[in-house]
Residue, then its C-alpha position, 0 to 999 in steps of 0.5 A: m923511531k919516535t921524534l919530539f919536533i918543535p919547528l922554527d914556526e907555524r907556517p907550512c914549510n916548517y909545521i907541514f913539510p916535515q910531517l908530510l915526509v914520513t906520511h907512508k913510514t910505519d917506523v917513524h912517529i913524530c910527536i909535534p905540538p898543536i898548531e895553536l901553541l906557535g904563535h903567529k907570524k910577529s905574535p910569538a908563541d907561548t914559550k911557556k906552554l911549549s916548554e910544558f909540552l916538551i916535558s910532558h912528551v919527552k919521556d918515551c921519546d928517542n930524539l929531539v929536533l928543537s928549533i932553538d929560535m921558537l924555544l927562545y924567542g917564540g918563532l922566527i919573526p919574533s927573534r928579529l923583533h924581541h925586547l928580552s932580557e938575558k935572564e929570560v932566554n937563559e930560563r927558557l934556554d935551560i928546558v934543554h938541560q931539564i930534558k935531559n934529566i928526565n931522559p938521559h937517553i934522548k938525543i937532541y939535534a937543535f938548530h938556531c939561526i944567525m939573525r938575517a939582515p935583508s938587503y931591502n925596505s920592508s918591515e913585513e918580517e922586520p922591525d917597523y923602521y925596516e920599512d924606510f931604513g932596511y936597505a940603508l941598514f944593511r948596505r952601510k954594514y956591508l960597506l964598513d965590513y968591505q972597508k975594513r977587509h979590502g978598501l973602498s973606491q971613491e965612489e963607494l966612500l961617497e956612498l957610504k957617507s951619504i947613508h943617513i940613518p937615525r942613531d937610535i935605529i942602529n942602536d936598536y937593531e945592533w943591540r938585537r943582533d949582538f944579543n942574539t949572537q951571544m945567544n948563538l954562542k951560549v947554545i954552543d956552550y950547551l953543546k959542550n956540556g952534552d945537553i945537545d948532542f949535534l948543533v946546526i947554525p943556519q944563515d937566513d938570507s945571508s951575505p959575504y959581507g956585513y951583519t950576517a958575515l960578522s955574526q957567522k965569523k964569531v960563531v965559527d970562531e968559537v967552533k973552532k976554538s972549542h974544536l966542536e967541527q964534527q958536532v956543529m954545522i954552519y951554512p945557509g938555509a933556515d926553513e929545511v933545517s928541521m927536515s935535515l935534522f930529522i933525517r939525521a937522527y933517522h939515520e943515526y938511530y938506524h945506523l944508516e949512512p947513505k951515498v949520494y952521487p951528484f951531477y949538475a945541469s951546467v958546467l959552471g953550475p958547482t960554482i954558482v953563487p946563488k941568490y941569498e946565499d954567500r958561497p957557491m953551490f957545491e960548498s953548500l952541497k957538501s954541508h947538505i949532505r954531511v948534515c944528513r948523515a950522508k956522503m958524497v961519492d965519486t961515482p954512480q956506481e958508489a951511490d944508494l941515491i943520484l942527485a940531479i941538480n938543476s943549476p943555472g947557467k952563469i947567474m941565478q935569477e927569480s922564477f917568475v922573471d919574464e921570458v924577455e928579461k931571462d938571462i941568455s945564459y940560462t940557454s947558452y950555458r946550460n943545455l936543459l934538454d941533455f940534463a933531463y935526458k940524463i936523469k932519464d938515462y939513470l932511471q931506466e938503469g935502476y938508480q933512484v934519482a932526487l932532483c934539486d931545482s935550483a935554477y931559479s930562486n923562488g920557484g921551480d923551472y917549468q921547462l924542465i918539468e915539461y921535459l921530464d913529464h914529456l919524457n914520462i919520468l916525471d913521477q919516477l922521481i924519488s924526490y922533488a923540490g925547487w922552492n925559495t933558496n937554493c939551501n931550502s930546496l937541497g934540504t928538502t929534496l935529499a930528505q925525502s929521498f932518504f926517507g924513501r919515495n912518497q908519492k903525495h909529497l912528490c905531487y905536493r911539491i911540484i904543485e907548490d914549487v912549480f905551478y904556484q911559486t913560478i906561474v900561479r902567483k904572478q898571474i894572480i898578482d898581475c890579474d886578479l889582484i888588480e881586478l879585485g882591488l887588492s895587493y900583495y899584502d892585503f885581501k880585505d874580505q876576499q881572501d877566500i876568492v883568492e884562495n879559490r881561484i889559486l886552487n882552480q889554477l893550480q888544479a888546471y896546471y897539474d891535470s895537464l901534466n901526463m903524470s896526472h893520468h897515473y897520479p891524479v890529485h884532487i887539491q882540496r884547500i888552499w890557504m894563505p898562513w901569513k895572509r900574503m902572496f909569498e907562500i900557500g898552506m895546501e890540502i891534497e888527496v893523492 
């Protein structure tokens, strides 16, 4: 199978992770643009050159995994900043029709994000005015939407009246949101016409009320009105969607439909609404299994794959919270050691076990990794993911498990998701950056020093695992793709 691949942006999670999934596969070839074509953070990609790349490579490909945000806006962040005209984006979207004319047999698996509305003040990935008015923009619309649906208390009414945002800022923000939502609907027309074969419309950092919920409702209404529910999926996520569509393309090409049996670390796990998402974990799970062209089964005996989901006990916190701030329900509502024993039992019975580590947001559960390593079963997992959001982790671990065991990807995920996101990132921020006179977003002329310190700490943590004796890893390079502490790029040798 040869897959043409246009990622959401140039970050490792969108550019490198999908390629890592298939490093061990001989029956899959991925054709992806040079990273130089993909822009950088707020600087959009050259969409004209991307279109030329598509046209020149599409003829002998079996399928295409396509980020519509990259095609139309030049990437995820540029989609939140642009001042494009309808004529410009329609011309860019027309390339999809041209692709089908060149290669009528190609299957196009596309995804197009619903624009997010973060609930905090930061212009790092948003327009400049989000630095001062980000939370106010989010909260104002949240309360207006809640008022319309349920009414507001006297306290909430006073809060709403106290929010003051310049009208030109509201106008600019809402114009772009409306524009992007109309493009979501336009892409659905391409699905109706057969130019797109399957479509995902993910919600990046979603909320049950406010801007993202209202955009979602418009899209859902259109999908239902057009009876396209079997060809469109709408659920929380973003950076993992290309991997989910990649495995869907693989399963359809080879006529596969694997069966998944999930189990959770806590009794409330399926019902918990994770941070940055708008629905219970079990509802997102249904979408993530189906988007991969797989299905859920009720017993382990029916399953091709056991999916172990490390859920919180009652509420989800960030992975890097101090131990004293950790909610007691992580132990009172969850027996983590029992969860690890169940994973061991399934492995000893000969099942393939994938682990979705979603107990915390923005990092894996170090305690669980210690348990699994001490039980000498960590290296037996078919896949692991525990990064950023619940749905980021779900999509990543499912895709890898369906593509098959990949020791390099397993080691990569443990190093980044657990050791970097949960432990080393906080240590570097709290100690090293202060010592060096640096900040989260500003490394001055000392980025190489920061990267080397991260590398040395990550290497030491990995080498402390029992697993490292069977699968030694050499971390060759660490880099900060967006010159910030949030994510890293990594080259490893296994």
